C-alpha atoms as one frame of an Amber mdcrd trajectory, in Angstrom:
protein
 -88.155 -14.396 -56.048 -89.181 -13.341 -59.517 -92.749 -14.223 -60.384 -92.114
 -15.382 -63.946 -95.752 -15.852 -64.939 -96.639 -12.365 -63.749 -93.606 -10.889
 -65.484 -94.426 -12.421 -68.858 -98.112 -11.561 -68.530 -97.275  -7.966 -67.662
 -94.695  -7.666 -70.433 -97.053  -9.028 -73.042 -99.723  -6.595 -71.924 -97.591
  -3.497 -72.480 -99.214  -1.518 -75.222-101.275  -4.495 -76.370-104.256  -4.718
 -74.098-103.895  -2.060 -71.424-106.539  -1.525 -68.799-108.673   1.453 -69.677
-110.584   1.820 -66.440-109.447   5.411 -66.071-107.505   4.462 -62.953-104.087
   4.458 -64.605-101.312   5.799 -62.425 -99.253   8.715 -63.618 -95.749   9.657
 -62.467 -97.216  12.377 -60.258 -99.964  10.241 -58.718 -97.839   7.222 -57.822
 -97.104   6.464 -54.176 -94.093   8.300 -52.814 -91.056   6.179 -52.082 -87.461
   6.761 -51.088 -85.596   7.736 -54.233 -82.735   5.734 -55.658 -79.373   7.313
 -54.851 -76.877   8.538 -57.439 -74.826   5.309 -57.343 -77.922   3.207 -58.001
 -79.009   5.564 -60.795 -75.566   5.321 -62.374 -75.669   1.501 -62.323 -79.234
   1.456 -63.647 -78.270   3.895 -66.410 -75.368   1.673 -67.417 -77.663  -1.367
 -67.586 -80.187   0.617 -69.648 -77.365   1.471 -72.073 -76.311  -2.180 -72.310
 -79.886  -3.256 -73.048 -80.277  -0.437 -75.570 -77.035  -1.266 -77.361 -77.467
  -5.029 -77.612 -81.167  -5.892 -77.678 -82.694  -8.039 -79.125 -79.533 -10.187
 -78.813 -79.946 -11.333 -75.206 -76.707 -13.358 -75.358 -74.829 -10.161 -76.202
 -76.632  -8.344 -73.360 -75.520 -11.026 -70.901 -71.943 -10.998 -72.255 -71.791
  -7.214 -71.849 -73.112  -7.463 -68.275 -70.504 -10.111 -67.431 -67.714  -8.075
 -69.109 -68.614  -5.171 -66.826 -68.144  -7.539 -63.898 -71.792  -8.077 -62.995
 -72.536 -11.476 -61.520 -75.594 -13.571 -62.234 -77.593 -13.653 -58.999 -79.828
 -16.486 -60.080 -81.520 -18.187 -62.993 -85.275 -18.722 -62.821 -86.510 -20.662
 -65.801 -85.805 -18.552 -68.885 -84.911 -15.463 -66.822 -81.414 -14.507 -65.622
 -81.084 -11.903 -62.888 -77.775 -10.022 -62.676 -76.632  -8.120 -59.579 -75.370
  -4.676 -60.503 -74.795  -3.388 -56.988 -75.235  -5.000 -53.571 -78.484  -6.656
 -54.637 -80.137  -3.234 -54.883 -79.867  -2.783 -58.636 -80.529  -5.647 -61.020
 -80.757  -6.403 -64.720 -83.255  -9.036 -65.859 -82.619 -10.821 -69.171 -84.448
 -13.616 -70.969 -82.114 -16.480 -71.720 -84.168 -18.880 -73.850 -82.653 -18.376
 -77.332 -85.604 -19.866 -79.217 -88.292 -17.789 -77.514 -90.062 -15.286 -79.706
 -90.067 -12.748 -76.874 -86.747 -11.232 -75.802 -86.725  -9.353 -72.516 -84.346
  -6.925 -70.875 -85.279  -5.152 -67.663 -83.602  -2.919 -65.103 -84.636  -2.287
 -61.530 -83.111  -0.304 -58.661 -84.050  -0.062 -55.000 -86.070   3.102 -54.480
 -86.250   3.938 -58.185 -89.205   6.257 -58.592 -91.380   6.250 -61.692 -90.126
   9.765 -62.493 -86.496   8.598 -62.302 -87.436   5.587 -64.428 -89.046   7.828
 -67.050 -85.745   9.731 -67.328 -83.608   6.578 -67.481 -85.704   4.883 -70.174
 -85.289   7.638 -72.786 -82.444   5.838 -74.689 -84.832   2.939 -75.271 -87.603
   5.281 -76.425 -85.188   6.912 -78.885 -83.830   3.595 -80.170 -87.263   2.186
 -81.072 -88.644   5.546 -82.260 -91.208   4.997 -79.536 -94.816   6.021 -79.882
 -96.370   6.717 -76.497 -99.222   4.485 -75.447-101.793   6.868 -74.020-103.863
   4.074 -72.455-101.751   2.889 -69.556-102.514  -0.177 -67.490-102.620  -0.164
 -63.711 -99.202   0.605 -62.267 -97.666   1.638 -65.596 -96.069   5.093 -65.445
 -95.137   5.190 -69.127 -95.318   2.855 -72.114 -94.166   3.051 -75.711 -94.207
   0.810 -78.749 -91.947   0.824 -81.763 -89.539  -1.401 -83.676 -86.024  -2.714
 -83.432 -85.398  -3.546 -87.079 -88.396  -5.651 -88.095 -89.212  -6.693 -84.535
 -92.178  -5.205 -82.685 -90.929  -3.722 -79.406 -92.686  -2.573 -76.236 -91.071
  -0.663 -73.385 -92.496   0.516 -70.108 -91.791   1.980 -66.705 -93.690  -0.068
 -64.166 -94.287   1.580 -60.795 -94.327  -1.722 -58.931 -91.482  -4.108 -58.262
 -91.588  -7.582 -59.779 -88.788  -8.725 -57.480 -89.947  -8.997 -53.890 -86.701
  -7.940 -52.235 -86.297  -4.788 -54.341 -88.832  -2.028 -53.851 -88.817   0.397
 -56.735 -89.976   1.009 -60.270 -88.604  -1.186 -63.001 -87.904  -0.599 -66.663
 -88.606  -3.295 -69.203 -88.150  -3.891 -72.896 -89.942  -6.682 -74.733 -88.934
  -7.469 -78.316 -91.177  -9.830 -80.290 -89.368 -11.582 -83.135 -91.255 -11.486
 -86.417
């Protein structure tokens, strides 16, 4: 089950107030895990493209996911979780239209931080991302930039936020101005 409070707290912390204890994890120092397979990577890449193409319009993101045939697994408060493949690859989208923060995330079973860093590059390019050199605990990579006038933060988190999926997850947070 998605821990909504932890998700929002972690998303808001990306690039804003990172931990600077010197214990930040890097892609090479993160715990080894079974890598996502090519089918999972393909699904995750497609979801990354959907988020990249339609954010910050979360309604359009959800419509694009549904048009591709992805089913909503569950709704938890303002968060919709879409199943992209046998419950092993998911897209996470905020659904509260009046919220100032818009969220799109992608997670795949076994996704390593290194794989996540490769998958997230379309987001980095779209926001003209500036790397955040001070990474918080468990953050493999973080960038900040803008989508139009909206401040945007993206990150590869080494740790799952969904208990039944073990793997890194990619997240984009857009803050309406």
